[in-house]
N, C-alpha and C positions, 0 to 999 in steps of 0.2 A: 535376600536381605537387599533393601535399597543403598547405595553407595552414597557415605554421608562427605559433604565437601565442606570444608573451612571455610569461614567468614573470608579469609584472606585470599584465598582461591575462586571465591566468587567477584571480588573486586577485583582482581588480575582478568577475569572472564570479562565484565563488565567495560573494558578499558579496550576490547579485541572489537574490530569490526568484523561482521560475520556477514555474509552473501545470500541476499535475501531476491524474491521477484515476488511483485504486487501485479494483480489481475484487477482491474477497475471495471464494473459495467456503470457507464455513466446514462441519465435519463434521455432519450429520444428528444423530449422537448427542452432541452437545454441549447441556446443560440452557441455561436462559435466565440462570443465574446465572454460567455459563462463558462465554456467549456474551456476555452485557456486560463480563464482565473483559477478555474479548480486544480488543473494540472500544475498552475504557477504555486499553489496553495501546498499541494503534495510535493512538490520539488523544494518548496523553500523549507518546509517541514525537515526534509531528509538535510536537507545540506546545511542550515542553521543548526542543526544538532551535530554537525561534525560528520555526517555521512558522504558519500560520492555515490552519485549516478552515474552508472556506466552506459545506460542503453533504455530508451522509451521507445516504444512500438506500439503507433494507433492502428488499430486494425478497421476502427469504421463502423459502421452501423450493422449489427448481424440480429438474426432472429433466436429469441431464447426459446428454451426446451419448456419451459412454463412460464406463465404470466407472474411478472413481480408489478406488485402497485399497480394493476391493470396495465402493464405495457406488455406489447410481444415483443418489440426490441429494443437494444441498448447499444450505446457506442462503448465497444472496449478498447481498454489500452493496457499494454503491459510494459512495466518498468523493474529493468534490474537495479539493482543498489546495494550498496555496504553501509551499515548501521551496527550501532553497539545493541548487544542483545535488550538490555533492560528498557531501551524507548521503542521496541515494537507494540507494548502493550498500548503507549499513547498515541502512538501512528493510528492503532486500529479505532481507539476511541475518538479519535477527530473525524474519520472518516466516514464511523457508526452515525454521527449527528449530522453528518453533510446532508443536504437535501437532494443534491443533484446524484451523489452517488446512490444507485440502485443495491449493487454487492460489492464486495471486496473478497480477495482473496489472496493472504499472505502467507508465502512459503521459504522456508529456510532452504539453501542450497547447499549441498555438503559437495 
């Protein structure tokens, strides 16, 4: 049987910051200025909502395993951060509508 969680417990859990890792694949056609702007937007979203970015690692251009939007390579960026669990859906929604981001993967680190 599924475990029932009270509304009070949910409110307490929403106030905690959990560890996440975000992998972004950004279009290879994006110039340096737009690349920086995209990364700034992600950083501002996380820090503006009370999150804390611990590390951002740019891997550079890498070959993709399969074509995404007719691209065979993309700029990879990995970011580790802390964020409230309730805000992850909002972050993913903003990444999905971004034209520069080809793919993203958000993982919770335990």
